[in-house]
C-alpha positions, 0 to 999 in steps of 0.5 A: 122213560124210566128203566129198572135195571136188575143183576147190576155189576160195575161194569153194566153201569160203566157201559150203559151209562156211557151209551145212555147219553144219546137216549137220556133214559132214567135208570135205577140200577139194583144189584139183586136178581129180579124175582118174586122176592122183589117184583112188587117193588117195582113201580112207577117204571115202564121198563125192567132190564134183565139178564141171564139169572133173573127169573120172570115166571108168570107170577112175577110178570103179573106183578110187573103188569100190575105195577105198569111195566110195559117192556121186558128188556133182556140184555142177553140172547137166551130168554129161557127165563121169561115166561113168554106166553105170560108176557103175551097174556099181559100185553108186555113187550119182551126184546132180547140182544140176538147177537152181541159179538159171537166171537167173543163166546167162541174165542172164549170156548177155545181158549178153555179148549186149549187151557185144558188140552196143553194144562196151561193153568197147572203149568202157570201155577207150577212155574210160579212155584219154581216147578219146571217139571213137564211131567203130568202136562201131556197134551195132544195136537188138535189138528186131525181131531173130529170136533162135534158141534151142536148148535151152528147159529152165529156163535157155533159158526164163529167157533167152527171158523177157528176150529177150521183153522186148527185143521179139525173135521167138523160134524155138526148138528142144527134143524137149520143146516147153514149152507155156507159151512157145508161149502167149507167142508162141515158135514151136517148129521144127526145128533146122535152121530156127532155124540158118537163121533167127536172127539171134542163136543161143543155145545152152542144152542139155546135152552128149550124144553126139548133139549133140556138135559141134552147131555145125560146118562144116556147120551153120555154113553154114546160118546167116545170114551175120553171125549172133551166136552165144552159148554158155553150156552146154558147150564140146563143143557147138561145134567150135572149129576150125569156128568159127574158120573161120566167123569168118575167112570172116565167116559168124559176125558174133560169138562169145560164149562162157562155156564151152570144149572144152579148158577144163579146162586153163585155166579157174578158174585164173590163167595170167597168168604162163604161155605158153599152149599152146592155139593154139585158144583164142589164135586165138579171142581175137585176134578182135576180135568174139569175146567170152570169159569163163571159165565165169562164167555161174553165179557169182552169191550166189544160184546159189553159196548154192543149189549148196552147199545142194542138193549137200549135202542131196542127199548127206544124203538119199542117206546115209540113203536117202531120196532118190527114185530118180525125183528129177531130182537122182539120176542113179543 
């Protein structure tokens, strides 16, 4: 089988080539993302392998189908960038990696929180300049703080376990409460109550039409003044214009994001010699209480190995019709 692999980074090739030894697929790697601009060139291949910023709308899926593509293999958990209904219409199977090292994302979320809270990034730069003053580096204890968690799937659950270890009180919201978390003292409440009570609010939910711009002017006004907001899920959960306003009014005390709603134009590439045209990301980067990483929460040795392993196994099973339609990996 031949696979057209899009949004390729050097580490993708290393891990997929290593795990492909047993499958022996032919993989053609492309650095460009998959979208309307290049879909027509995908020919003589049964499978496309895509990532978070590839755009597979109805137009792209129709073109892929006409060119003989039978499988869309997402090497990520989220699938908001794929028109699932269009894939069904054209008979294309869509699979994903529903869970890959949830600890990787959870630990990165906590790392961002600790960095921002204790000003580690600022202290590091100061000391390198031989400035050993502590002025402006005051943090606060996490113990005893109320942490609000929206979304308690595998990643949210891993994050909660860590925060319980810090001695935090956890208030959570999910349409499917986890009884094992309740037994550990986690309180499930309404999303509105989570927003109102959290000293620290962390988002761990998929992006759906229902929760697009979950964080907006109205929900920000419900929050405690000075709340710390964390997002390592999907950029579209936050209305960037409204969050900028919340930072300016100091309603938002600090913001840590590993995702951004317009990230496909920025992330996973070196733009150090470019003039960035996105005024919103430039404004966010100007705040001293904003910490941004470029979608790296998943980026661990263990996670990349799992992603490659599960993605290739999904393709192998679908190609031999061994994949159970009820498998969490299958979307169509």
